[in-house]
DRENZA-713998 format. One record per atom (N, C-alpha, C): residue in three letters; atom name; x, y, z. Coordinates in nm, 4 decimals, always signed. Each point is the difference from the previous one (the first is absolute). Example, Ala and Ser with C-alpha at 12.3 -4.5 7.8 and 13.67 -1.06 7.14 Angstrom:
BEGIN
<site code="ALA" site="N" xx="+1.3190" yy="-0.5690" zz="+0.7800"/>
<site code="ALA" site="CA" xx="-0.0890" yy="+0.1190" zz="+0.0000"/>
<site code="ALA" site="C" xx="+0.0900" yy="+0.1200" zz="+0.0000"/>
<site code="SER" site="N" xx="-0.0350" yy="+0.1050" zz="-0.0720"/>
<site code="SER" site="CA" xx="+0.0820" yy="+0.1190" zz="+0.0060"/>
<site code="SER" site="C" xx="-0.0770" yy="+0.1090" zz="+0.0730"/>
***
This chain:
BEGIN
<site code="MET" site="N" xx="+0.0813" yy="-0.1193" zz="+0.0000"/>
<site code="MET" site="CA" xx="-0.0813" yy="+0.1193" zz="+0.0000"/>
<site code="MET" site="C" xx="+0.0863" yy="+0.1266" zz="+0.0000"/>
<site code="GLN" site="N" xx="+0.1045" yy="-0.0008" zz="+0.0823"/>
<site code="GLN" site="CA" xx="+0.0866" yy="+0.1173" zz="+0.0066"/>
<site code="GLN" site="C" xx="+0.0806" yy="+0.0168" zz="-0.1290"/>
<site code="ALA" site="N" xx="+0.0333" yy="-0.1115" zz="-0.0643"/>
<site code="ALA" site="CA" xx="+0.0715" yy="+0.0086" zz="-0.1266"/>
<site code="ALA" site="C" xx="-0.0854" yy="+0.0691" zz="-0.1053"/>
<site code="THR" site="N" xx="-0.1284" yy="-0.0275" zz="+0.0022"/>
<site code="THR" site="CA" xx="-0.0914" yy="+0.0634" zz="-0.0949"/>
<site code="THR" site="C" xx="-0.0116" yy="+0.1491" zz="+0.0296"/>
<site code="LEU" site="N" xx="-0.0026" yy="+0.0380" zz="+0.1279"/>
<site code="LEU" site="CA" xx="-0.0076" yy="+0.1414" zz="+0.0358"/>
<site code="LEU" site="C" xx="+0.1271" yy="+0.0743" zz="-0.0416"/>
<site code="LYS" site="N" xx="+0.1163" yy="-0.0646" zz="+0.0209"/>
<site code="LYS" site="CA" xx="+0.1257" yy="+0.0628" zz="-0.0403"/>
<site code="LYS" site="C" xx="+0.0064" yy="+0.0163" zz="-0.1516"/>
<site code="GLN" site="N" xx="-0.0469" yy="-0.1008" zz="-0.0706"/>
<site code="GLN" site="CA" xx="+0.0013" yy="+0.0061" zz="-0.1455"/>
<site code="GLN" site="C" xx="-0.0959" yy="+0.1088" zz="-0.0493"/>
<site code="GLY" site="N" xx="-0.1160" yy="+0.0116" zz="+0.0625"/>
<site code="GLY" site="CA" xx="-0.0962" yy="+0.1039" zz="-0.0364"/>
<site code="GLY" site="C" xx="+0.0540" yy="+0.1389" zz="+0.0281"/>
<site code="ARG" site="N" xx="+0.0719" yy="+0.0136" zz="+0.1124"/>
<site code="ARG" site="CA" xx="+0.0584" yy="+0.1304" zz="+0.0338"/>
<site code="ARG" site="C" xx="+0.1102" yy="+0.0372" zz="-0.1009"/>
<site code="ARG" site="N" xx="+0.0808" yy="-0.0980" zz="-0.0411"/>
<site code="ARG" site="CA" xx="+0.1028" yy="+0.0255" zz="-0.1000"/>
<site code="ARG" site="C" xx="-0.0619" yy="+0.0435" zz="-0.1321"/>
<site code="LEU" site="N" xx="-0.1107" yy="-0.0649" zz="-0.0368"/>
<site code="LEU" site="CA" xx="-0.0683" yy="+0.0368" zz="-0.1237"/>
<site code="LEU" site="C" xx="-0.0526" yy="+0.1430" zz="+0.0073"/>
<site code="GLU" site="N" xx="-0.0562" yy="+0.0367" zz="+0.1146"/>
<site code="GLU" site="CA" xx="-0.0494" yy="+0.1370" zz="+0.0175"/>
<site code="GLU" site="C" xx="+0.1137" yy="+0.1011" zz="-0.0088"/>
<site code="LEU" site="N" xx="+0.1133" yy="-0.0301" zz="+0.0623"/>
<site code="LEU" site="CA" xx="+0.1150" yy="+0.0898" zz="-0.0063"/>
<site code="LEU" site="C" xx="+0.0534" yy="+0.0126" zz="-0.1430"/>
<site code="ALA" site="N" xx="+0.0006" yy="-0.1099" zz="-0.0724"/>
<site code="ALA" site="CA" xx="+0.0453" yy="+0.0027" zz="-0.1386"/>
<site code="ALA" site="C" xx="-0.0924" yy="+0.0855" zz="-0.0853"/>
<site code="ILE" site="N" xx="-0.1286" yy="-0.0134" zz="+0.0191"/>
<site code="ILE" site="CA" xx="-0.0972" yy="+0.0798" zz="-0.0755"/>
<site code="ILE" site="C" xx="+0.0146" yy="+0.1479" zz="+0.0327"/>
<site code="ILE" site="N" xx="+0.0179" yy="+0.0313" zz="+0.1285"/>
<site code="ILE" site="CA" xx="+0.0187" yy="+0.1398" zz="+0.0407"/>
<site code="ILE" site="C" xx="+0.1290" yy="+0.0568" zz="-0.0606"/>
<site code="ALA" site="N" xx="+0.1078" yy="-0.0792" zz="+0.0005"/>
<site code="ALA" site="CA" xx="+0.1268" yy="+0.0461" zz="-0.0562"/>
<site code="ALA" site="C" xx="-0.0124" yy="+0.0246" zz="-0.1497"/>
<site code="ILE" site="N" xx="-0.0672" yy="-0.0897" zz="-0.0712"/>
<site code="ILE" site="CA" xx="-0.0191" yy="+0.0177" zz="-0.1435"/>
<site code="ILE" site="C" xx="-0.0862" yy="+0.1225" zz="-0.0281"/>
<site code="ALA" site="N" xx="-0.1053" yy="+0.0187" zz="+0.0785"/>
<site code="ALA" site="CA" xx="-0.0865" yy="+0.1163" zz="-0.0180"/>
<site code="ALA" site="C" xx="+0.0778" yy="+0.1296" zz="+0.0258"/>
<site code="ALA" site="N" xx="+0.0848" yy="+0.0009" zz="+0.1025"/>
<site code="ALA" site="CA" xx="+0.0800" yy="+0.1186" zz="+0.0300"/>
<site code="ALA" site="C" xx="+0.0994" yy="+0.0283" zz="-0.1124"/>
<site code="LEU" site="N" xx="+0.0592" yy="-0.1048" zz="-0.0555"/>
<site code="LEU" site="CA" xx="+0.0936" yy="+0.0167" zz="-0.1102"/>
<site code="LEU" site="C" xx="-0.0694" yy="+0.0559" zz="-0.1239"/>
<site code="VAL" site="N" xx="-0.1156" yy="-0.0547" zz="-0.0334"/>
<site code="VAL" site="CA" xx="-0.0758" yy="+0.0492" zz="-0.1156"/>
<site code="VAL" site="C" xx="-0.0403" yy="+0.1460" zz="+0.0212"/>
<site code="PHE" site="N" xx="-0.0441" yy="+0.0335" zz="+0.1196"/>
<site code="PHE" site="CA" xx="-0.0373" yy="+0.1380" zz="+0.0305"/>
<site code="PHE" site="C" xx="+0.1198" yy="+0.0936" zz="-0.0156"/>
<site code="ALA" site="N" xx="+0.1150" yy="-0.0420" zz="+0.0532"/>
<site code="ALA" site="CA" xx="+0.1197" yy="+0.0839" zz="-0.0090"/>
<site code="ALA" site="C" xx="+0.0428" yy="+0.0185" zz="-0.1449"/>
<site code="LEU" site="N" xx="-0.0060" yy="-0.1068" zz="-0.0785"/>
<site code="LEU" site="CA" xx="+0.0382" yy="+0.0112" zz="-0.1410"/>
<site code="LEU" site="C" xx="-0.0919" yy="+0.0939" zz="-0.0762"/>
<site code="LEU" site="N" xx="-0.1275" yy="-0.0081" zz="+0.0261"/>
<site code="LEU" site="CA" xx="-0.0945" yy="+0.0870" zz="-0.0698"/>
<site code="LEU" site="C" xx="+0.0076" yy="+0.1441" zz="+0.0503"/>
<site code="TRP" site="N" xx="+0.0211" yy="+0.0184" zz="+0.1282"/>
<site code="TRP" site="CA" xx="+0.0017" yy="+0.1338" zz="+0.0582"/>
<site code="TRP" site="C" xx="+0.1252" yy="+0.0779" zz="-0.0401"/>
<site code="PHE" site="N" xx="+0.1145" yy="-0.0673" zz="-0.0011"/>
<site code="PHE" site="CA" xx="+0.1259" yy="+0.0686" zz="-0.0247"/>
<site code="PHE" site="C" xx="+0.0479" yy="-0.0078" zz="-0.1450"/>
<site code="ALA" site="N" xx="-0.0778" yy="-0.0594" zz="-0.0881"/>
<site code="ALA" site="CA" xx="+0.0409" yy="-0.0113" zz="-0.1399"/>
<site code="ALA" site="C" xx="-0.0093" yy="+0.1365" zz="-0.0670"/>
<site code="GLY" site="N" xx="+0.1054" yy="+0.0350" zz="-0.0708"/>
<site code="GLY" site="CA" xx="+0.0012" yy="+0.1268" zz="-0.0715"/>
<site code="GLY" site="C" xx="-0.0254" yy="-0.0231" zz="-0.1477"/>
<site code="PRO" site="N" xx="-0.0286" yy="+0.1064" zz="-0.0716"/>
<site code="PRO" site="CA" xx="-0.0240" yy="-0.0158" zz="-0.1443"/>
<site code="PRO" site="C" xx="+0.1296" yy="-0.0333" zz="-0.0739"/>
<site code="ALA" site="N" xx="-0.0125" yy="-0.0796" zz="-0.1035"/>
<site code="ALA" site="CA" xx="+0.1146" yy="-0.0363" zz="-0.0831"/>
<site code="ALA" site="C" xx="-0.0133" yy="+0.0704" zz="-0.1345"/>
<site code="HIS" site="N" xx="+0.1043" yy="+0.0679" zz="-0.0403"/>
<site code="HIS" site="CA" xx="-0.0006" yy="+0.0728" zz="-0.1267"/>
<site code="HIS" site="C" xx="+0.1045" yy="-0.0621" zz="-0.0918"/>
<site code="ALA" site="N" xx="-0.0441" yy="-0.0694" zz="-0.1002"/>
<site code="ALA" site="CA" xx="+0.0920" yy="-0.0658" zz="-0.0925"/>
<site code="ALA" site="C" xx="+0.0628" yy="+0.1041" zz="-0.0922"/>
<site code="GLY" site="N" xx="+0.1296" yy="-0.0108" zz="-0.0180"/>
<site code="GLY" site="CA" xx="+0.0693" yy="+0.0870" zz="-0.0918"/>
<site code="GLY" site="C" xx="+0.0355" yy="+0.1372" zz="+0.0541"/>
<site code="ALA" site="N" xx="-0.0286" yy="+0.0264" zz="+0.1264"/>
<site code="ALA" site="CA" xx="+0.0291" yy="+0.1315" zz="+0.0553"/>
<site code="ALA" site="C" xx="+0.1398" yy="+0.0086" zz="+0.0596"/>
<site code="ASP" site="N" xx="+0.0707" yy="-0.1120" zz="+0.0074"/>
<site code="ASP" site="CA" xx="+0.1321" yy="-0.0019" zz="+0.0601"/>
<site code="ASP" site="C" xx="+0.1040" yy="+0.0490" zz="-0.1003"/>
<site code="THR" site="N" xx="+0.0850" yy="+0.0902" zz="+0.0427"/>
<site code="THR" site="CA" xx="+0.1041" yy="+0.0541" zz="-0.0874"/>
<site code="THR" site="C" xx="+0.1402" yy="-0.0292" zz="+0.0529"/>
<site code="THR" site="N" xx="+0.0130" yy="-0.1082" zz="+0.0759"/>
<site code="THR" site="CA" xx="+0.1280" yy="-0.0313" zz="+0.0635"/>
<site code="THR" site="C" xx="+0.1098" yy="-0.0240" zz="-0.1019"/>
<site code="PHE" site="N" xx="-0.0280" yy="-0.0757" zz="-0.1047"/>
<site code="PHE" site="CA" xx="+0.1029" yy="-0.0407" zz="-0.0947"/>
<site code="PHE" site="C" xx="-0.0076" yy="+0.0753" zz="-0.1323"/>
<site code="ASP" site="N" xx="-0.0704" yy="+0.1105" zz="-0.0055"/>
<site code="ASP" site="CA" xx="-0.0121" yy="+0.0749" zz="-0.1254"/>
<site code="ASP" site="C" xx="+0.1341" yy="+0.0510" zz="-0.0506"/>
<site code="THR" site="N" xx="+0.0855" yy="+0.0461" zz="+0.0893"/>
<site code="THR" site="CA" xx="+0.1308" yy="+0.0516" zz="-0.0413"/>
<site code="THR" site="C" xx="+0.0844" yy="-0.1102" zz="-0.0624"/>
<site code="ALA" site="N" xx="+0.0030" yy="-0.1165" zz="+0.0649"/>
<site code="ALA" site="CA" xx="+0.0788" yy="-0.1115" zz="-0.0533"/>
<site code="ALA" site="C" xx="-0.0577" yy="-0.0492" zz="-0.1328"/>
<site code="LEU" site="N" xx="-0.1324" yy="-0.0075" zz="-0.0099"/>
<site code="LEU" site="CA" xx="-0.0638" yy="-0.0439" zz="-0.1238"/>
<site code="LEU" site="C" xx="+0.0309" yy="+0.0961" zz="-0.1142"/>
<site code="THR" site="N" xx="-0.0079" yy="+0.1287" zz="+0.0264"/>
<site code="THR" site="CA" xx="+0.0291" yy="+0.0997" zz="-0.1034"/>
<site code="THR" site="C" xx="+0.1456" yy="-0.0088" zz="-0.0449"/>
<site code="MET" site="N" xx="+0.0923" yy="-0.0141" zz="+0.0952"/>
<site code="MET" site="CA" xx="+0.1411" yy="-0.0077" zz="-0.0356"/>
<site code="MET" site="C" xx="+0.0296" yy="-0.1271" zz="-0.0808"/>
<site code="PHE" site="N" xx="-0.0600" yy="-0.1124" zz="+0.0399"/>
<site code="PHE" site="CA" xx="+0.0239" yy="-0.1260" zz="-0.0701"/>
<site code="PHE" site="C" xx="-0.0579" yy="+0.0019" zz="-0.1406"/>
<site code="THR" site="N" xx="-0.1216" yy="+0.0492" zz="-0.0164"/>
<site code="THR" site="CA" xx="-0.0600" yy="+0.0039" zz="-0.1338"/>
<site code="THR" site="C" xx="+0.0737" yy="+0.0996" zz="-0.0896"/>
<site code="ASP" site="N" xx="+0.0434" yy="+0.1137" zz="+0.0549"/>
<site code="ASP" site="CA" xx="+0.0786" yy="+0.0951" zz="-0.0800"/>
<site code="ASP" site="C" xx="+0.1306" yy="-0.0627" zz="-0.0457"/>
<site code="PHE" site="N" xx="+0.0637" yy="-0.0778" zz="+0.0872"/>
<site code="PHE" site="CA" xx="+0.1255" yy="-0.0664" zz="-0.0354"/>
<site code="PHE" site="C" xx="-0.0218" yy="-0.1011" zz="-0.1121"/>
<site code="LEU" site="N" xx="-0.1051" yy="-0.0808" zz="+0.0108"/>
<site code="LEU" site="CA" xx="-0.0233" yy="-0.1023" zz="-0.1022"/>
<site code="LEU" site="C" xx="-0.0444" yy="+0.0593" zz="-0.1328"/>
<site code="GLN" site="N" xx="-0.0747" yy="+0.1083" zz="+0.0041"/>
<site code="GLN" site="CA" xx="-0.0438" yy="+0.0623" zz="-0.1246"/>
<site code="GLN" site="C" xx="+0.1083" yy="+0.0876" zz="-0.0622"/>
<site code="GLY" site="N" xx="+0.0991" yy="+0.0356" zz="+0.0781"/>
<site code="GLY" site="CA" xx="+0.1064" yy="+0.0861" zz="-0.0514"/>
<site code="GLY" site="C" xx="+0.1258" yy="-0.0786" zz="-0.0295"/>
<site code="SER" site="N" xx="+0.1075" yy="+0.0396" zz="+0.0642"/>
<site code="SER" site="CA" xx="+0.1305" yy="-0.0591" zz="-0.0284"/>
<site code="SER" site="C" xx="+0.0090" yy="-0.1460" zz="+0.0423"/>
<site code="GLY" site="N" xx="-0.0681" yy="-0.0387" zz="+0.1054"/>
<site code="GLY" site="CA" xx="+0.0048" yy="-0.1398" zz="+0.0442"/>
<site code="GLY" site="C" xx="-0.0577" yy="-0.0953" zz="-0.1029"/>
<site code="GLY" site="N" xx="-0.1105" yy="+0.0372" zz="-0.0607"/>
<site code="GLY" site="CA" xx="-0.0599" yy="-0.0829" zz="-0.1042"/>
<site code="GLY" site="C" xx="+0.0895" yy="-0.0112" zz="-0.1221"/>
<site code="LYS" site="N" xx="+0.0664" yy="+0.1111" zz="-0.0340"/>
<site code="LYS" site="CA" xx="+0.0925" yy="-0.0032" zz="-0.1142"/>
<site code="LYS" site="C" xx="+0.1192" yy="-0.0900" zz="+0.0291"/>
<site code="ILE" site="N" xx="+0.0524" yy="+0.0083" zz="+0.1220"/>
<site code="ILE" site="CA" xx="+0.1143" yy="-0.0847" zz="+0.0371"/>
<site code="ILE" site="C" xx="-0.0387" yy="-0.1470" zz="-0.0027"/>
<site code="ILE" site="N" xx="-0.1156" yy="-0.0323" zz="+0.0543"/>
<site code="ILE" site="CA" xx="-0.0461" yy="-0.1394" zz="+0.0004"/>
<site code="ILE" site="C" xx="-0.0185" yy="-0.0506" zz="-0.1429"/>
<site code="THR" site="N" xx="-0.0563" yy="+0.0842" zz="-0.0875"/>
<site code="THR" site="CA" xx="-0.0204" yy="-0.0394" zz="-0.1391"/>
<site code="THR" site="C" xx="+0.1325" yy="-0.0218" zz="-0.0717"/>
<site code="VAL" site="N" xx="+0.0958" yy="+0.0891" zz="+0.0205"/>
<site code="VAL" site="CA" xx="+0.1303" yy="-0.0139" zz="-0.0654"/>
<site code="VAL" site="C" xx="+0.0723" yy="-0.1248" zz="+0.0504"/>
<site code="LEU" site="N" xx="-0.0066" yy="-0.0269" zz="+0.1313"/>
<site code="LEU" site="CA" xx="+0.0628" yy="-0.1213" zz="+0.0538"/>
<site code="LEU" site="C" xx="-0.0650" yy="-0.1256" zz="-0.0575"/>
<site code="SER" site="N" xx="-0.1318" yy="+0.0024" zz="-0.0139"/>
<site code="SER" site="CA" xx="-0.0694" yy="-0.1148" zz="-0.0581"/>
<site code="SER" site="C" xx="+0.0386" yy="-0.0188" zz="-0.1464"/>
<site code="LEU" site="N" xx="+0.0078" yy="+0.1101" zz="-0.0731"/>
<site code="LEU" site="CA" xx="+0.0421" yy="-0.0075" zz="-0.1399"/>
<site code="LEU" site="C" xx="+0.1441" yy="-0.0495" zz="-0.0113"/>
<site code="GLY" site="N" xx="+0.0875" yy="+0.0460" zz="+0.0895"/>
<site code="GLY" site="CA" xx="+0.1382" yy="-0.0476" zz="+0.0015"/>
<site code="GLY" site="C" xx="+0.0073" yy="-0.1500" zz="+0.0266"/>
<site code="GLY" site="N" xx="-0.0812" yy="-0.0493" zz="+0.0925"/>
<site code="GLY" site="CA" xx="-0.0044" yy="-0.1443" zz="+0.0259"/>
<site code="GLY" site="C" xx="-0.0484" yy="-0.0776" zz="-0.1204"/>
<site code="GLY" site="N" xx="-0.0971" yy="+0.0552" zz="-0.0725"/>
<site code="GLY" site="CA" xx="-0.0482" yy="-0.0658" zz="-0.1212"/>
<site code="GLY" site="C" xx="+0.1060" yy="-0.0020" zz="-0.1087"/>
<site code="LEU" site="N" xx="+0.0758" yy="+0.1096" zz="-0.0138"/>
<site code="LEU" site="CA" xx="+0.1070" yy="+0.0046" zz="-0.1005"/>
<site code="LEU" site="C" xx="+0.1134" yy="-0.0968" zz="+0.0333"/>
<site code="VAL" site="N" xx="+0.0323" yy="-0.0122" zz="+0.1277"/>
<site code="VAL" site="CA" xx="+0.1028" yy="-0.0963" zz="+0.0412"/>
<site code="VAL" site="C" xx="-0.0469" yy="-0.1420" zz="-0.0307"/>
<site code="ALA" site="N" xx="-0.1258" yy="-0.0271" zz="+0.0261"/>
<site code="ALA" site="CA" xx="-0.0531" yy="-0.1336" zz="-0.0301"/>
<site code="ALA" site="C" xx="+0.0004" yy="-0.0251" zz="-0.1513"/>
<site code="LEU" site="N" xx="-0.0304" yy="+0.1021" zz="-0.0794"/>
<site code="LEU" site="CA" xx="+0.0062" yy="-0.0154" zz="-0.1461"/>
<site code="LEU" site="C" xx="+0.1433" yy="-0.0255" zz="-0.0469"/>
<site code="ALA" site="N" xx="+0.0955" yy="+0.0700" zz="+0.0611"/>
<site code="ALA" site="CA" xx="+0.1397" yy="-0.0168" zz="-0.0395"/>
<site code="ALA" site="C" xx="+0.0546" yy="-0.1372" zz="+0.0381"/>
<site code="SER" site="N" xx="-0.0615" yy="-0.0618" zz="+0.0979"/>
<site code="SER" site="CA" xx="+0.0477" yy="-0.1321" zz="+0.0420"/>
<site code="SER" site="C" xx="-0.0477" yy="-0.1100" zz="-0.0944"/>
<site code="GLY" site="N" xx="-0.0815" yy="+0.0346" zz="-0.0978"/>
<site code="GLY" site="CA" xx="-0.0407" yy="-0.0971" zz="-0.1000"/>
<site code="GLY" site="C" xx="-0.1359" yy="-0.0628" zz="+0.0240"/>
<site code="ARG" site="N" xx="-0.0664" yy="+0.0387" zz="+0.1052"/>
<site code="ARG" site="CA" xx="-0.1340" yy="-0.0548" zz="+0.0257"/>
<site code="ARG" site="C" xx="-0.1038" yy="+0.1015" zz="-0.0471"/>
<site code="PHE" site="N" xx="-0.0440" yy="-0.0092" zz="-0.1220"/>
<site code="PHE" site="CA" xx="-0.0977" yy="+0.0960" zz="-0.0507"/>
<site code="PHE" site="C" xx="-0.1397" yy="-0.0429" zz="+0.0407"/>
<site code="SER" site="N" xx="-0.0705" yy="+0.0954" zz="+0.0542"/>
<site code="SER" site="CA" xx="-0.1389" yy="-0.0222" zz="+0.0373"/>
<site code="SER" site="C" xx="-0.0722" yy="+0.1338" zz="-0.0091"/>
<site code="LEU" site="N" xx="-0.1251" yy="-0.0054" zz="-0.0407"/>
<site code="LEU" site="CA" xx="-0.0783" yy="+0.1227" zz="-0.0102"/>
<site code="LEU" site="C" xx="-0.0220" yy="+0.0621" zz="+0.1379"/>
<site code="GLY" site="N" xx="+0.0006" yy="-0.0838" zz="+0.1041"/>
<site code="GLY" site="CA" xx="-0.0179" yy="+0.0499" zz="+0.1356"/>
<site code="GLY" site="C" xx="+0.1120" yy="+0.0929" zz="+0.0441"/>
<site code="GLN" site="N" xx="+0.1191" yy="-0.0168" zz="-0.0566"/>
<site code="GLN" site="CA" xx="+0.1121" yy="+0.0864" zz="+0.0361"/>
<site code="GLN" site="C" xx="-0.0185" yy="+0.1419" zz="-0.0509"/>
<site code="VAL" site="N" xx="-0.0844" yy="+0.0176" zz="-0.0974"/>
<site code="VAL" site="CA" xx="-0.0321" yy="+0.1334" zz="-0.0499"/>
<site code="VAL" site="C" xx="-0.1323" yy="+0.0480" zz="+0.0608"/>
<site code="ALA" site="N" xx="-0.0931" yy="-0.0910" zz="+0.0139"/>
<site code="ALA" site="CA" xx="-0.1331" yy="+0.0383" zz="+0.0481"/>
<site code="ALA" site="C" xx="-0.0009" yy="+0.0349" zz="+0.1490"/>
<site code="ILE" site="N" xx="+0.0806" yy="-0.0668" zz="+0.0786"/>
<site code="ILE" site="CA" xx="+0.0008" yy="+0.0272" zz="+0.1436"/>
<site code="ILE" site="C" xx="+0.0481" yy="+0.1419" zz="+0.0308"/>
<site code="PRO" site="N" xx="+0.1110" yy="+0.0490" zz="-0.0585"/>
<site code="PRO" site="CA" xx="+0.0369" yy="+0.1401" zz="+0.0263"/>
<site code="PRO" site="C" xx="-0.1063" yy="+0.0996" zz="-0.0455"/>
<site code="VAL" site="N" xx="-0.0662" yy="-0.0294" zz="-0.1107"/>
<site code="VAL" site="CA" xx="-0.1082" yy="+0.0883" zz="-0.0445"/>
<site code="VAL" site="C" xx="-0.1138" yy="-0.0005" zz="+0.1016"/>
<site code="GLY" site="N" xx="-0.0351" yy="-0.1182" zz="+0.0484"/>
<site code="GLY" site="CA" xx="-0.1049" yy="-0.0098" zz="+0.1021"/>
<site code="GLY" site="C" xx="+0.0379" yy="+0.0698" zz="+0.1292"/>
<site code="VAL" site="N" xx="+0.1266" yy="-0.0104" zz="+0.0385"/>
<site code="VAL" site="CA" xx="+0.0467" yy="+0.0687" zz="+0.1211"/>
<site code="VAL" site="C" xx="-0.0107" yy="+0.1510" zz="-0.0182"/>
<site code="GLY" site="N" xx="+0.0382" yy="+0.0493" zz="-0.1162"/>
<site code="GLY" site="CA" xx="-0.0098" yy="+0.1435" zz="-0.0263"/>
<site code="GLY" site="C" xx="-0.1432" yy="+0.0494" zz="+0.0020"/>
<site code="VAL" site="N" xx="-0.0875" yy="-0.0738" zz="-0.0638"/>
<site code="VAL" site="CA" xx="-0.1422" yy="+0.0380" zz="+0.0005"/>
<site code="VAL" site="C" xx="-0.0570" yy="-0.0077" zz="+0.1414"/>
<site code="GLY" site="N" xx="+0.0379" yy="-0.1058" zz="+0.0729"/>
<site code="GLY" site="CA" xx="-0.0495" yy="-0.0146" zz="+0.1377"/>
<site code="GLY" site="C" xx="+0.0489" yy="+0.1105" zz="+0.0912"/>
<site code="ALA" site="N" xx="+0.1256" yy="+0.0396" zz="-0.0151"/>
<site code="ALA" site="CA" xx="+0.0543" yy="+0.1070" zz="+0.0838"/>
<site code="ALA" site="C" xx="-0.0602" yy="+0.1347" zz="-0.0367"/>
<site code="GLY" site="N" xx="-0.0306" yy="+0.0192" zz="-0.1277"/>
<site code="GLY" site="CA" xx="-0.0538" yy="+0.1287" zz="-0.0424"/>
<site code="GLY" site="C" xx="-0.1484" yy="+0.0170" zz="+0.0252"/>
<site code="THR" site="N" xx="-0.0773" yy="-0.1030" zz="-0.0298"/>
<site code="THR" site="CA" xx="-0.1461" yy="+0.0139" zz="+0.0110"/>
<site code="THR" site="C" xx="-0.0618" yy="-0.0886" zz="+0.1069"/>
<site code="GLY" site="N" xx="+0.0726" yy="-0.0979" zz="+0.0485"/>
<site code="GLY" site="CA" xx="-0.0572" yy="-0.0921" zz="+0.0991"/>
<site code="GLY" site="C" xx="-0.0214" yy="+0.0626" zz="+0.1361"/>
<site code="ILE" site="N" xx="+0.0888" yy="+0.0911" zz="+0.0383"/>
<site code="ILE" site="CA" xx="-0.0088" yy="+0.0625" zz="+0.1322"/>
<site code="ILE" site="C" xx="-0.1293" yy="+0.0809" zz="+0.0154"/>
<site code="PRO" site="N" xx="-0.0355" yy="+0.0874" zz="-0.0949"/>
<site code="PRO" site="CA" xx="-0.1267" yy="+0.0730" zz="+0.0165"/>
<site code="PRO" site="C" xx="-0.1216" yy="-0.0919" zz="-0.0009"/>
<site code="ILE" site="N" xx="+0.0055" yy="-0.1079" zz="-0.0771"/>
<site code="ILE" site="CA" xx="-0.1135" yy="-0.0935" zz="-0.0035"/>
<site code="ILE" site="C" xx="-0.0172" yy="-0.0682" zz="+0.1352"/>
<site code="VAL" site="N" xx="+0.1100" yy="-0.0490" zz="+0.0553"/>
<site code="VAL" site="CA" xx="-0.0077" yy="-0.0675" zz="+0.1306"/>
<site code="VAL" site="C" xx="-0.0407" yy="+0.0986" zz="+0.1085"/>
<site code="THR" site="N" xx="+0.0569" yy="+0.1199" zz="-0.0005"/>
<site code="THR" site="CA" xx="-0.0336" yy="+0.1002" zz="+0.1010"/>
<site code="THR" site="C" xx="-0.1469" yy="+0.0379" zz="-0.0056"/>
<site code="SER" site="N" xx="-0.0534" yy="+0.0207" zz="-0.1198"/>
<site code="SER" site="CA" xx="-0.1414" yy="+0.0383" zz="-0.0105"/>
<site code="SER" site="C" xx="-0.0909" yy="-0.1158" zz="+0.0388"/>
<site code="THR" site="N" xx="+0.0405" yy="-0.1241" zz="-0.0309"/>
<site code="THR" site="CA" xx="-0.0816" yy="-0.1158" zz="+0.0387"/>
<site code="THR" site="C" xx="-0.0036" yy="-0.0137" zz="+0.1507"/>
<site code="VAL" site="N" xx="+0.1143" yy="+0.0129" zz="+0.0665"/>
<site code="VAL" site="CA" xx="+0.0047" yy="-0.0137" zz="+0.1449"/>
<site code="VAL" site="C" xx="-0.0770" yy="+0.1140" zz="+0.0645"/>
<site code="THR" site="N" xx="+0.0144" yy="+0.1208" zz="-0.0508"/>
<site code="THR" site="CA" xx="-0.0721" yy="+0.1143" zz="+0.0559"/>
<site code="THR" site="C" xx="-0.1506" yy="-0.0173" zz="-0.0160"/>
<site code="ALA" site="N" xx="-0.0431" yy="-0.0503" zz="-0.1145"/>
<site code="ALA" site="CA" xx="-0.1433" yy="-0.0194" zz="-0.0228"/>
<site code="ALA" site="C" xx="-0.0548" yy="-0.1128" zz="+0.0869"/>
<site code="THR" site="N" xx="+0.0801" yy="-0.1028" zz="+0.0252"/>
<site code="THR" site="CA" xx="-0.0462" yy="-0.1120" zz="+0.0816"/>
<site code="THR" site="C" xx="-0.0112" yy="+0.0402" zz="+0.1457"/>
<site code="ILE" site="N" xx="+0.0991" yy="+0.0726" zz="+0.0500"/>
<site code="ILE" site="CA" xx="+0.0000" yy="+0.0405" zz="+0.1411"/>
<site code="ILE" site="C" xx="-0.0956" yy="+0.1141" zz="+0.0185"/>
***
């Protein structure tokens, strides 16, 4: 009989604790504003400017140089020419596409 009373009291305490937790979560919850955070805007701007400017050109030239070295080694493949072109296009136009997609999603 006492075991049942102890178990019932534990159940009541658990229910009270859960109710208090739910009340606290609802009472102290603040509004969430998606996209209002500007913590990393400076880093994002600097990184995208680098990739669209001199950084993108350097990456494209290095990729083209790797393709030319591979061509000179005797292994001809269309991918050795197409990959540097794709890297150049991706560095030039891919950054604004990805940035606008992420901004629109968030």
